[in-house]
C-alpha positions in Angstrom: -4.0 160.1 -24.6 -7.2 161.1 -23.0 -8.3 157.6 -22.3 -5.0 157.2 -20.1 -5.9 160.1 -18.2 -9.4 159.2 -17.6 -8.4 155.6 -16.5 -5.0 156.0 -14.7 -5.1 151.9 -14.8 -3.4 152.3 -18.5 -0.3 154.5 -17.4 2.0 152.2 -17.7 4.7 153.9 -16.0 2.4 154.8 -13.3 1.3 151.2 -12.4 3.4 148.6 -14.3 2.8 145.9 -11.7 -1.2 146.3 -12.1 -0.7 146.5 -15.9 1.2 143.1 -15.6 -1.4 141.3 -13.2 -4.3 142.4 -16.0 -2.7 141.0 -18.8 -2.2 137.8 -17.2 -6.0 137.8 -16.2 -6.7 138.7 -19.6 -4.5 136.0 -21.4 -6.2 133.5 -19.0 -9.9 134.4 -19.9 -9.0 134.3 -23.5 -7.3 131.1 -23.6 -10.3 129.6 -22.0 -12.9 131.2 -23.9 -11.1 129.6 -27.0 -10.7 126.1 -26.1 -14.5 126.1 -24.8 -15.4 127.0 -28.4 -12.9 125.5 -30.7 -14.1 122.4 -33.0 -10.6 121.6 -34.2 -9.7 119.0 -31.8 -10.8 115.2 -31.3 -12.0 114.3 -28.1 -13.4 111.2 -26.2 -16.5 111.2 -24.0 -16.3 108.6 -21.2 -19.6 107.8 -19.4 -18.6 106.1 -16.4 -21.8 104.0 -16.1 -22.1 102.6 -19.5 -20.6 99.4 -20.8 -20.7 100.8 -24.2 -19.4 104.4 -25.1 -19.8 106.5 -27.7 -16.8 108.4 -29.7 -17.6 111.5 -31.5 -15.0 112.2 -33.9 -14.6 115.5 -35.9 -12.0 115.6 -38.6 -10.8 119.2 -39.5 -10.4 118.2 -43.2 -14.0 117.1 -43.7 -15.9 119.0 -40.6 -18.0 116.0 -40.6 -18.7 114.0 -37.4 -19.1 109.8 -37.6 -20.2 107.5 -34.2 -18.8 104.3 -33.4 -19.2 101.8 -30.2 -16.6 100.3 -28.4 -17.0 97.6 -25.9 -15.2 98.8 -22.2 -13.2 95.9 -21.1 -11.7 95.8 -17.3 -8.7 96.9 -18.2 -7.3 100.3 -19.3 -9.3 101.8 -22.2 -7.3 102.6 -25.1 -8.1 104.2 -28.5 -6.7 103.9 -31.6 -8.5 106.8 -33.2 -6.2 108.8 -35.8 -6.3 112.6 -36.4 -5.2 111.4 -39.9 -8.5 111.0 -41.9 -7.1 108.3 -44.0 -5.8 106.2 -41.5 -9.3 106.3 -39.5 -10.9 103.1 -40.0 -14.4 102.9 -38.8 -15.4 99.1 -40.5 -14.0 96.8 -37.7 -17.3 94.7 -37.0 -18.2 93.0 -33.9 -21.1 90.9 -32.8 -23.4 92.3 -30.3 -24.1 90.3 -27.5 -28.0 89.6 -27.3 -29.6 89.1 -23.5 -30.5 85.8 -25.0 -27.6 83.5 -25.8 -27.6 82.6 -29.6 -30.2 85.4 -30.3 -30.2 87.3 -33.5 -26.8 88.7 -34.9 -26.2 92.4 -34.8 -23.1 93.6 -36.1 -21.8 97.0 -34.3 -18.6 99.1 -36.1 -15.7 99.2 -33.5 -12.4 100.9 -34.1 -11.3 99.6 -30.5 -11.7 96.0 -30.5 -9.2 94.0 -32.2 -9.8 90.7 -34.2 -8.6 88.3 -31.2 -10.9 90.5 -28.7 -13.7 89.7 -31.0 -13.0 86.2 -31.2 -12.5 85.7 -27.3 -16.1 87.6 -26.8 -17.8 85.2 -28.9 -16.2 82.1 -27.5 -17.0 83.4 -24.0 -20.8 84.0 -25.2 -20.9 80.5 -26.4 -18.4 78.1 -24.7 -17.6 80.2 -21.6 -14.1 80.1 -22.5 -11.8 82.1 -24.8 -11.7 79.3 -26.9 -14.3 76.9 -28.5 -13.6 73.5 -29.8 -16.5 71.5 -31.2 -17.3 67.8 -32.1 -20.6 68.2 -34.4 -21.9 64.8 -35.7 -24.2 66.3 -38.2 -25.1 62.8 -39.6 -25.8 59.6 -37.7 -27.1 57.2 -40.2 -29.4 54.4 -38.0 -32.8 55.2 -36.6 -33.1 56.2 -33.0 -32.0 53.0 -31.0 -29.1 52.9 -32.7 -28.4 56.6 -33.1 -28.8 56.7 -29.2 -25.8 54.4 -29.0 -23.6 56.2 -31.6 -24.3 59.8 -29.7 -22.8 58.4 -26.8 -20.0 57.0 -28.2 -19.1 60.2 -29.8 -19.9 62.3 -26.4 -17.3 59.7 -24.9 -14.7 61.4 -27.9 -15.8 64.6 -27.4 -14.8 64.1 -23.7 -11.5 62.3 -24.5 -10.6 65.4 -27.1 -11.9 68.0 -24.7 -14.7 69.5 -27.3 -17.8 71.1 -26.5 -20.5 68.2 -28.2 -23.1 69.6 -30.3 -26.5 68.4 -29.5 -27.7 67.8 -32.9 -31.3 68.0 -33.9 -33.8 65.2 -33.9 -36.9 63.9 -35.9 -38.4 61.2 -37.7 -36.5 58.4 -35.5 -33.1 60.2 -36.6 -30.3 62.3 -34.8 -29.6 64.4 -37.9 -28.7 68.1 -38.6 -31.6 68.5 -41.2 -34.1 67.4 -38.6 -36.7 69.9 -37.6 -36.5 69.3 -33.6 -34.4 70.0 -30.9 -32.3 67.5 -29.1 -34.5 67.7 -26.0 -37.4 66.8 -28.1 -36.4 63.1 -27.6 -34.0 63.2 -24.8 -33.7 64.8 -21.1 -30.6 66.9 -21.7 -30.4 67.7 -17.7 -29.4 63.8 -17.4 -27.3 63.5 -20.0 -24.8 65.7 -18.4 -25.3 63.9 -15.4 -24.4 60.9 -17.6 -21.5 63.2 -19.0 -20.3 65.7 -16.4 -17.1 66.4 -18.2 -18.7 67.0 -21.2 -19.8 70.5 -22.3 -22.8 70.4 -24.4 -24.4 73.2 -26.9 -27.7 73.2 -29.3 -27.4 72.6 -32.6 -28.8 76.1 -33.4 -26.6 78.0 -31.1 -23.4 76.3 -32.4 -24.7 77.2 -35.9 -24.7 81.2 -34.4 -21.8 80.8 -33.2 -20.3 79.4 -36.5 -21.9 82.8 -38.4 -20.9 85.3 -35.7 -17.2 84.1 -36.1 -17.6 84.1 -39.8 -18.7 87.6 -39.5 -16.1 89.3 -37.7 -14.2 92.1 -39.5 -16.8 91.3 -42.7 -18.1 94.3 -44.5 -21.9 94.7 -43.8 -22.4 94.7 -47.4 -20.4 92.0 -48.6 -21.8 89.6 -51.1 -20.5 86.6 -49.8 -19.3 85.5 -46.1 -16.0 83.7 -45.9 -15.1 80.9 -44.1 -12.9 82.1 -40.8 -12.8 79.0 -39.0 -10.7 75.2 -39.3 -12.2 72.4 -40.0 -11.8 69.1 -40.3 -14.5 66.5 -41.8 -14.6 63.2 -41.1 -16.5 60.1 -43.0 -16.5 56.9 -40.8 -17.7 53.7 -42.4 -17.6 50.3 -41.2 -16.1 47.8 -43.7 -16.2 43.9 -42.5 -13.7 43.3 -45.3 -11.2 45.3 -44.4 -8.3 43.8 -42.3 -7.2 47.0 -40.4 -8.9 50.4 -39.8 -7.5 53.0 -42.1 -7.8 56.9 -42.2 -6.6 58.8 -45.0 -7.4 61.9 -47.0 -10.3 62.4 -49.2 -9.2 63.4 -52.7 -12.4 63.9 -54.0 -15.0 64.7 -51.4 -18.8 63.8 -52.0 -19.7 67.7 -51.6 -23.4 67.3 -52.6 -23.9 64.3 -50.3 -22.3 66.5 -47.4 -24.4 69.9 -48.3 -27.6 67.7 -48.5 -27.2 65.7 -45.0 -25.7 68.9 -43.2 -28.0 71.3 -44.9 -24.8 73.8 -44.7 -26.2 75.7 -47.4 -28.1 77.7 -44.4 -25.3 78.2 -42.5 -23.5 81.6 -43.6 -19.6 80.6 -44.4 -20.4 77.1 -44.8 -21.0 76.8 -48.3 -18.9 73.9 -49.6 -19.7 74.6 -53.1 -17.3 77.5 -53.0 -13.7 76.6 -53.8 -12.4 79.2 -51.2 -14.5 77.5 -48.5 -13.1 73.9 -49.6 -9.6 75.2 -49.4 -10.1 75.8 -45.7 -11.6 72.2 -44.8 -9.4 68.9 -44.4 -11.6 66.0 -45.4 -10.6 62.7 -44.1 -12.4 59.2 -44.5 -12.1 56.4 -41.6 -12.4 52.6 -43.2 -13.2 50.5 -40.2 -12.4 47.3 -39.8 -14.9 45.0 -38.1 -12.7 43.2 -36.1 -11.9 46.4 -34.6 -14.8 47.1 -33.2 -16.7 44.3 -32.7 -15.6 43.1 -29.1 -14.8 45.2 -26.1 -11.2 44.1 -26.1 -10.6 45.5 -29.4 -12.5 48.5 -29.1 -9.9 49.3 -26.6 -6.9 49.5 -28.7 -9.2 50.9 -31.5 -10.6 53.8 -29.6 -7.1 54.9 -28.6 -6.4 54.8 -32.3 -9.3 57.0 -32.9 -8.6 59.6 -29.8 -5.1 59.8 -31.4 -6.2 60.3 -35.1 -9.0 63.1 -34.1 -6.5 65.0 -31.8 -6.2 68.3 -34.1 -6.5 71.9 -33.3 -9.1 72.6 -35.6 -12.3 74.8 -34.7 -14.6 72.4 -35.6 -14.9 68.4 -36.1 -17.6 67.5 -38.6 -18.4 63.8 -38.5 -20.6 61.9 -40.9 -21.0 58.2 -40.2 -22.3 54.9 -40.3 -20.8 52.5 -38.2 -23.3 50.5 -36.8 -21.1 49.3 -33.1 -19.7 51.7 -30.1 -16.3 52.9 -30.4 -15.4 52.6 -27.0 -14.6 49.4 -24.8 -17.1 50.9 -22.3 -20.8 51.5 -23.5 -22.8 54.3 -21.5 -26.4 54.1 -20.6 -29.1 54.9 -23.0 -29.4 58.6 -23.3 -32.6 59.2 -20.9 -35.9 60.2 -22.9 -37.4 63.5 -22.5 -39.7 64.2 -19.4 -43.1 64.7 -22.0 -42.3 60.7 -23.2 -41.7 59.5 -19.9 -44.9 61.0 -18.5 -46.7 59.5 -21.8 -45.5 56.1 -21.2 -46.9 56.2 -17.7 -50.3 57.1 -18.8 -50.5 54.1 -21.3 -49.0 51.8 -18.5 -51.6 52.6 -15.9 -54.2 52.0 -18.5 -52.6 48.5 -19.0 -52.1 47.4 -15.2 -51.9 45.7 -13.1 -50.3 43.2 -15.8 -49.8 43.1 -19.6 -48.4 41.1 -22.5 -46.3 43.6 -24.9 -45.5 42.1 -28.8 -43.0 43.7 -30.6 -43.6 43.0 -34.4 -41.1 44.5 -36.8 -42.5 43.2 -40.1 -39.5 44.9 -41.9 -37.1 41.9 -43.3 -39.6 39.2 -42.8 -40.6 36.9 -45.5 -44.0 38.1 -46.5 -45.8 34.7 -47.7 -45.5 33.6 -44.0 -46.6 36.6 -42.4 -50.1 35.0 -42.5 -48.7 31.7 -40.6 -46.8 33.9 -38.5 -50.0 35.6 -37.3 -51.8 32.7 -36.4 -48.9 31.4 -34.6 -48.6 34.5 -32.7 -52.2 34.1 -31.6 -51.7 30.7 -30.3 -48.8 31.7 -28.2 -51.0 34.6 -26.5 -53.8 32.6 -25.8 -51.4 30.4 -24.1 -50.4 33.0 -22.1 -54.0 34.0 -21.1 -54.4 30.4 -20.3 -51.4 30.2 -18.0 -51.9 33.7 -16.4 -54.5 35.8 -15.4 -53.4 38.5 -18.0 -55.7 39.8 -20.4 -54.5 43.0 -21.4 -52.0 43.3 -24.5 -50.2 46.2 -25.9 -48.5 46.0 -29.7 -45.8 47.6 -30.8 -44.8 47.3 -34.7 -43.8 49.3 -37.8 -46.9 48.2 -39.7 -48.9 51.5 -40.1 -51.6 52.7 -37.5 -52.0 56.2 -38.2 -51.3 56.4 -41.9 -50.0 55.1 -45.1 -46.5 55.0 -43.8 -44.6 52.4 -41.7 -43.7 52.8 -37.9 -40.0 52.3 -39.5 -38.0 54.8 -41.5 -36.6 51.7 -43.5 -39.3 49.5 -44.1 -41.3 50.4 -47.5 -42.4 47.6 -49.1 -46.0 46.6 -47.5 -47.5 44.1 -49.3 -51.3 42.3 -49.0 -49.2 39.5 -47.1 -49.0 42.4 -44.6 -52.7 43.2 -44.3 -53.9 39.6 -44.0 -51.5 39.1 -41.0 -52.6 42.0 -39.3 -56.5 41.2 -39.9 -56.0 37.6 -38.6 -54.3 39.4 -35.5 -57.1 41.8 -34.7 -59.8 39.2 -35.4 -58.5 36.7 -32.8 -56.7 39.2 -30.1 -57.8 42.3 -28.3 -54.9 44.4 -28.6 -53.9 48.0 -27.8 -51.5 50.5 -29.6 -50.3 54.0 -29.0 -53.1 55.1 -31.0 -55.9 53.3 -29.5 -55.0 54.6 -26.4 -54.9 58.3 -28.4 -51.0 58.7 -26.9 -49.4 61.8 -27.7 -52.3 63.6 -28.6 -51.6 67.1 -27.3 -48.3 66.9 -29.5 -50.0 65.2 -32.8 -52.8 68.0 -32.6 -50.4 71.1 -31.9 -49.9 72.4 -35.5 -45.9 71.5 -35.2 -45.5 68.4 -34.6 -48.4 66.2 -37.6 -45.2 64.9 -39.5 -43.3 63.2 -36.9 -46.3 60.8 -36.4 -46.6 60.0 -40.1 -44.2 57.2 -40.1 -41.3 56.3 -37.6 -40.7 59.2 -35.3 -41.6 59.6 -31.4 -44.0 56.9 -30.9 -41.3 54.5 -31.3 -39.8 55.6 -28.0 -43.2 55.7 -26.6 -43.5 51.7 -27.6 -40.2 50.6 -26.1 -40.5 52.1 -22.9 -44.2 50.6 -22.8 -42.5 47.2 -23.9 -39.5 47.3 -21.2 -42.2 47.3 -18.3 -44.5 44.7 -19.7 -45.1 41.7 -17.5 -44.2 39.3 -20.6 -42.5 40.6 -23.6 -43.4 38.6 -26.9 -41.3 39.0 -30.0 -41.2 37.5 -33.8 -38.9 34.4 -34.6 -36.9 34.5 -37.9 -38.8 34.4 -40.9 -42.0 36.9 -39.2 -39.4 39.5 -38.3 -36.8 41.6 -38.3 -34.6 39.1 -35.6 -31.5 40.9 -35.5 -33.8 44.5 -34.6 -31.7 46.8 -32.0 -34.8 47.9 -31.1 -35.5 44.5 -30.1 -32.5 43.4 -28.4 -32.5 47.0 -26.4 -35.2 46.1 -24.8 -34.4 42.7 -23.7 -31.0 44.0 -22.2 -33.3 46.3 -20.5 -35.2 43.9 -18.9 -32.9 41.6 -17.9 -30.8 44.5 -15.9 -34.3 45.2 -14.3 -34.9 41.3 -13.4 -31.2 40.9 -12.0 -31.9 44.3 -10.0 -35.1 42.2 -8.5 -37.9 43.9 -10.3 -40.5 41.2 -9.5 -43.1 42.7 -12.2 -41.0 41.5 -15.2 -41.7 37.5 -15.5 -39.6 37.1 -19.0 -37.0 38.6 -20.5 -38.1 37.8 -24.1 -40.1 34.9 -25.5 -40.1 34.3 -29.2 -43.2 32.6 -30.8 -43.3 29.6 -32.7 -42.0 30.2 -36.4 -44.1 29.1 -39.1 -43.2 25.5 -41.4 -40.5 27.3 -44.3 -41.7 25.0 -46.8 -45.3 26.1 -46.8 -43.8 29.4 -48.7 -44.8 29.1 -52.2 -41.8 28.3 -54.8 -44.1 29.9 -57.8 
């Protein structure tokens, strides 16, 4: 009662209105203080200026805090965070976008990004659109000249199917997945895009990064195996001249070891073809192509329609391994332009041979070895005749005979005999000629510590030889018995020279000249 006398404010009977006001004020203050310090509620803190937000979560039952990251999209953010710790999942995975496309993979936990959203984000990163569909010809069986032709055919197919074309690796005169160098080591990608303006391209390494990122969606970081989460159609394509019609059928017993070896799929997460679960998600098809369907442009028109219809599936990836030897479409696109560093090197060599020079292409593969010395003598006579009727004295030799090492310049030429050595000795003793080696061609690449093996056999130098031969004043090649008469390399040079002459290039004096073949009866029958 003493308090009431001392502090009249508490005398309710005398001041009821004051009491009510003060009681309300104290209630508001008590509520504010408690809501500021209470740790019993989940909350989301969203920094306005950040693309990634942190969401601290406090669980009443465990009194611990876990942090996750969520990607903010343009639309309104919805949080699926639950107050129930049993329903509060924290193991959804999303691949963080690197500054450089196709960089290292980084996994981020996400509660707010659905599987579909994660897939769309990855696809946007690599394809620039929500859906990615790829055509990956991982194994072209032929050497560079033929592989160049086949790559163009399959690029035409990718355009017809509206699929992104994978730029398969290159090396040792091949376009194949297991080769060590990127596509632009051989070819000018920007000019390729100009030839195919409606086709999207992607480097092999970036495509494989896409495969891994897609397969890692929602996979725990400690998972022992990465599952295949993509749909794949695998096609083997072979030319069979004995078949009356082309047939596409399902492969019951696919040659998995061969696919693994040719595609280096063991290096790609989620593409372990030895795993039964993975195999069950891949459709294996075999296309047996009749020779009559692709030998002539008229036939290829009908075949290409069959091909597009047969390959028109909804799979994420179309894998192709082939040995076909011919174009697939009636229109054959121009040769894929070569990389600038090869073009520049060819200019250097040509400048050393100018104003005029004779180019010889002698592919000894499939020659009759016993005839080679006689072949060399006849070649010497032909070159000396050209010396006499022209004022040309410079000669350039392109050959599959080993120039830099004991390995042939052709990947398919393996049997070097004493006849080959004798023939080359005759040529050296009678004609002064140069090669890419004598001109120290591609020196920087040969000595950079990265590309040495490329030059120990078939490789980049074959492209260089081709470019030098195309622009020669006279082009000479071997006859039947002395060389591979049906060489695609030789035929391509002749076709390019004919086109240049038809367009008015006066520096080219002929298309192709074959020197005199040897007398066949001189071959020993012993």
